[in-house]
C-alpha positions as CSV (number, residue, x, y, z in Angstrom):
1,M,-5.1,-6.5,17.4
2,H,-6.2,-7.9,13.8
3,A,-9.7,-8.6,13.7
4,G,-9.2,-12.2,12.3
5,L,-7.3,-13.1,16.2
6,G,-11.3,-13.9,17.4
7,L,-11.4,-16.0,13.8
8,V,-8.5,-18.0,15.0
9,L,-8.9,-18.6,18.4
10,T,-12.3,-20.0,17.6
11,L,-11.0,-22.2,15.1
12,L,-7.9,-23.6,17.5
13,T,-10.9,-24.4,20.4
14,T,-12.1,-27.0,18.1
15,T,-8.8,-28.1,16.2
16,V,-6.0,-27.6,18.7
17,H,-4.4,-29.1,22.9
18,A,-4.8,-26.4,25.3
19,E,-1.0,-25.0,24.5
20,T,-0.5,-23.3,21.1
21,W,1.9,-21.8,18.9
22,Q,1.1,-19.6,15.6
23,L,3.3,-18.2,13.1
24,G,2.1,-16.7,10.0
25,F,2.5,-13.7,7.7
26,L,0.1,-10.9,6.5
27,A,0.2,-8.6,3.8
28,E,-2.0,-5.5,4.6
29,N,-3.6,-2.7,3.1
30,S,-3.8,0.9,5.7
31,R,-3.6,4.1,5.9
32,S,-3.9,6.7,9.2
33,P,-6.2,9.0,9.6
34,F,-3.2,11.7,9.8
35,L,-2.4,14.5,7.5
36,D,-0.4,13.5,4.3
37,D,0.1,9.9,5.5
38,R,-0.4,7.7,2.3
39,K,-1.9,4.7,1.9
40,E,1.0,1.6,2.4
41,T,1.1,-2.1,1.4
42,N,3.2,-3.5,4.1
43,G,4.2,-7.6,5.0
44,L,3.9,-8.1,8.4
45,P,4.8,-11.0,10.3
46,E,2.3,-12.7,12.7
47,I,3.4,-14.7,16.3
48,S,0.6,-15.8,18.8
49,Y,0.8,-17.5,21.5
50,I,-2.1,-19.4,23.4
51,G,-2.0,-21.2,26.9
52,E,-4.1,-22.4,29.5
53,R,-3.7,-18.7,31.0
54,F,-1.6,-16.7,29.2
55,S,-1.8,-16.1,25.8
56,Y,-0.1,-13.2,23.2
57,S,-1.5,-12.1,19.9
58,G,-1.3,-8.7,18.0
59,G,1.0,-7.1,20.4
60,E,-1.3,-7.5,23.5
61,I,-0.9,-10.0,25.9
62,Q,-3.7,-11.2,28.5
63,Y,-3.6,-13.4,31.7
64,G,-6.9,-15.2,32.4
65,L,-8.5,-15.0,36.0
66,S,-11.2,-17.1,36.1
67,S,-13.0,-18.8,33.4
68,G,-16.7,-20.6,33.2
69,E,-18.4,-22.2,30.8
70,S,-19.6,-19.1,29.1
71,S,-17.3,-16.1,30.1
72,N,-14.1,-15.6,31.5
73,T,-12.1,-12.7,32.7
74,Y,-8.7,-11.3,31.9
75,I,-5.8,-8.7,32.8
76,V,-4.7,-7.0,29.5
77,G,-1.3,-5.7,28.8
78,Q,-0.7,-3.1,25.3
79,I,1.8,-0.6,24.0
80,R,0.1,1.9,22.0
81,Q,1.7,3.5,18.9
82,R,0.6,6.1,17.4
83,Q,-3.0,5.8,16.8
84,F,-4.9,3.9,13.8
85,Y,-2.9,1.8,11.9
86,S,0.8,3.8,11.6
87,A,3.5,2.7,14.1
88,S,5.3,5.7,13.3
89,T,5.2,8.2,16.3
90,D,7.5,10.5,14.3
91,F,4.9,13.4,12.8
92,S,7.5,15.6,11.6
93,G,9.5,13.3,10.1
94,D,7.6,10.5,8.6
95,L,4.4,12.5,8.0
96,G,6.0,15.6,7.2
97,I,3.8,17.3,9.8
98,T,6.8,20.1,10.5
99,G,6.9,21.7,14.0
100,M,4.9,18.5,15.7
101,Q,6.6,16.9,18.7
102,D,6.9,13.1,18.6
103,R,4.5,11.4,20.6
104,D,5.7,8.5,22.7
105,P,4.7,4.9,22.8
106,A,2.6,4.3,26.1
107,L,2.0,1.3,28.1
108,E,-1.7,0.3,28.7
109,L,-3.2,-2.1,31.3
110,G,-6.6,-3.1,32.0
111,L,-9.3,-6.0,32.1
112,G,-11.3,-7.6,30.1
113,L,-14.5,-9.9,29.6
114,V,-15.7,-12.0,26.9
115,N,-19.4,-13.7,27.3
116,Q,-20.1,-16.5,24.8
117,L,-23.6,-16.2,23.7
118,T,-26.2,-18.5,22.0
119,W,-25.7,-16.2,19.0
120,G,-21.9,-15.3,18.9
121,Q,-20.0,-13.5,21.8
122,Y,-19.6,-10.0,23.4
123,T,-15.8,-8.5,24.4
124,L,-15.4,-5.9,27.0
125,E,-12.4,-4.1,27.2
126,G,-11.1,-0.9,29.2
127,T,-7.0,0.0,29.3
128,F,-5.3,2.6,31.0
129,D,-2.1,4.6,30.5
130,V,0.4,3.4,33.7
131,S,3.4,4.9,31.6
132,G,2.4,8.2,31.9
133,K,2.2,9.1,28.1
134,H,-1.0,10.4,27.5
135,E,-2.7,9.6,31.1
136,G,-5.7,8.2,29.5
137,Y,-7.4,5.0,28.9
138,E,-9.8,3.4,26.1
139,I,-13.1,1.5,27.0
140,S,-14.4,-0.6,23.9
141,A,-17.4,-3.3,23.1
142,T,-17.7,-5.6,20.6
143,Y,-20.2,-8.3,19.6
144,S,-19.1,-10.5,17.1
145,Y,-20.7,-13.9,15.4
146,P,-18.5,-16.5,13.9
147,K,-20.1,-19.4,11.8
148,Q,-18.3,-22.3,10.8
149,S,-19.4,-24.2,7.8
150,G,-16.9,-27.0,6.6
151,R,-13.6,-25.6,6.0
152,W,-15.0,-22.2,5.7
153,V,-15.2,-19.5,9.0
154,I,-17.1,-16.3,8.6
155,E,-16.4,-13.9,11.6
156,P,-18.3,-10.5,11.3
157,A,-18.4,-8.4,14.4
158,I,-19.5,-4.6,15.5
159,G,-18.4,-2.7,18.5
160,L,-17.6,0.8,19.7
161,Q,-14.4,2.7,21.6
162,L,-14.9,5.2,24.2
163,Q,-11.5,7.1,24.4
164,S,-10.6,9.8,27.0
165,S,-9.9,13.1,26.4
166,D,-6.6,12.8,27.4
167,L,-6.0,9.8,25.2
168,V,-7.5,12.0,22.2
169,D,-5.3,15.1,23.1
170,Y,-2.6,13.5,23.1
171,Y,-2.1,12.0,19.8
172,H,-4.8,14.6,17.7
173,G,-4.2,17.3,19.4
174,V,-2.3,20.6,18.9
175,M,-0.4,22.2,21.5
176,D,0.4,26.0,21.6
177,S,4.0,25.8,20.8
178,E,2.9,23.6,17.9
179,A,0.5,25.7,16.2
180,Q,1.5,27.3,12.5
181,I,-0.7,29.4,10.3
182,G,-3.3,27.6,8.9
183,R,-2.8,24.6,11.9
184,P,-4.2,26.2,15.4
185,A,-3.6,25.0,18.7
186,Y,-6.2,22.1,19.1
187,K,-7.2,20.3,22.4
188,G,-9.0,16.9,21.8
189,D,-11.9,16.0,23.8
190,Q,-13.3,12.4,24.7
191,A,-14.7,10.7,21.5
192,I,-16.6,7.6,20.8
193,N,-15.4,6.0,17.5
194,T,-17.8,3.4,15.8
195,L,-16.2,0.0,14.3
196,A,-16.8,-3.1,11.5
197,S,-14.7,-5.4,10.4
198,L,-15.7,-8.8,8.6
199,T,-13.1,-11.8,8.5
200,V,-12.9,-15.0,6.5
201,G,-10.8,-18.2,6.8
202,Y,-10.5,-21.1,5.0
203,L,-9.0,-24.1,6.9
204,I,-6.6,-25.8,4.4
205,N,-5.8,-28.4,6.9
206,A,-5.8,-28.9,10.6
207,R,-2.6,-26.8,10.8
208,L,-2.7,-24.1,8.6
209,L,-5.3,-21.0,7.8
210,A,-5.5,-19.1,5.3
211,I,-7.4,-15.3,6.1
212,A,-8.5,-12.5,4.9
213,G,-10.1,-9.6,6.9
214,M,-11.4,-5.8,6.7
215,E,-11.8,-3.5,9.1
216,Q,-13.1,0.1,9.2
217,I,-13.6,2.6,12.1
218,A,-15.9,5.7,12.1
219,L,-14.0,8.2,13.6
220,D,-15.7,10.8,16.3
221,T,-15.6,14.5,15.4
222,S,-13.5,15.3,18.5
223,I,-11.0,13.4,16.1
224,T,-12.0,14.6,12.7
225,D,-11.9,18.3,14.3
226,S,-7.8,18.2,14.8
227,P,-6.3,20.1,12.2
228,I,-3.9,17.6,11.8
229,V,-6.7,14.6,10.9
230,E,-8.0,14.6,7.4
231,E,-9.8,11.1,7.7
232,E,-13.1,11.1,8.9
233,Q,-13.2,7.2,8.3
234,I,-10.1,4.9,7.8
235,R,-10.0,1.2,6.4
236,K,-7.8,-1.5,6.7
237,V,-7.8,-4.9,4.4
238,Y,-5.4,-7.7,4.9
239,L,-4.9,-11.0,3.4
240,G,-2.3,-13.7,5.6
241,I,-2.1,-17.7,6.2
242,I,-1.2,-18.5,9.6
243,Y,0.5,-22.1,10.6
244,T,-0.8,-23.5,14.0
245,F,1.8,-26.0,15.9
């Protein structure tokens, strides 16, 4: 999910009624941490829907369970492709890592909690694989502080991401059958990654939002020690425009 989602939702709570569609376009420059995966610039559509209970954005579906003045809980569902910015699961084809089997996308379900504080908000979210692909789970905790001044909004955020050994091993491990000279077998262990992002938006009018953002993830050594991973920190930057109707 893009870091700008929290910013957009914050703006919508003050400018738009309960049921909202968003349509936009993002140009992003990113790369995954995998060996020989080049940095790429892509143009991506951004489509989201926000209803009273149901919402969709950034490939994630949420259904609200309860909502209070300062907190709400929800069910979350998403499809995990290959980890960290690259949508491809084709190791040998797209990345040229010969002898590696493709990793299948996984359907994940879980629960989330958003709590509004005097100074910002924190989000807790946990998802687990229900499709039998990686058979693992991820728990994330994020703190963000959106601040609006006139037409400008800025939202810094920091967070932690705990990934189970099964998840890490599936996407970053090397099976015995995939091992080659210079690429030993590797079994991934539990990982704790740290995240930081900064999003800036300018409200052109009540419906049109220009947005720019940057995300950076520092990877745990359980991931970076893998022989198919070469980056310890990965970054994504993007620019875009979103129309609300």
